[in-house]
N, C-alpha and C positions, 0 to 999 in steps of 0.2 A: 504494500499500500504506499509506504513512504517512498519508495523508488519511483513509483508512478507519479506522485505529487511533485517530486523533485525534478523528474523529467518534464512534467507540465511547465513548473517554474522556469525551468531552463529554455523551454519553448517560447514563454512570453519574454523572457530576457532577450532572446535572439530576435524577437519582433521588434522591441524596443531598439536594439542596436542597429537593426537593418533600416529602420525608420530614419535613425540619425545619419547612418552610411549613405542612404539614398538621396539625402539633402545636400551632403558634401560631395559625393563621388558619383561617377556614371553607373550605367545599369549593371554591368557583369558582376560586380559584388553584390548586388541586390539578388540577381538570379542565384548566385552561389548560396546565400542566406535562405532564399526560398526553398532551395534543394535541402537545406539542413533541416529546417522547419518540417518539411515533408517527411523526411526520415524520422524525426522525433515523433510527429503525429502517427506515422505507420507503426511505430513501436508502442505507442499509447493504444492504438485500435488492437494490436496483436496483443 
């Protein structure tokens, strides 16, 4: 249970970080972050 909660928290942290990155840098880093979020979400679903 705690692992899932921690993973979910990390996902939210990635979302915040990607939001800041998208304002400062071009799209490639954003796509990279989106892939990370997708992987984290996939782990939550599984």
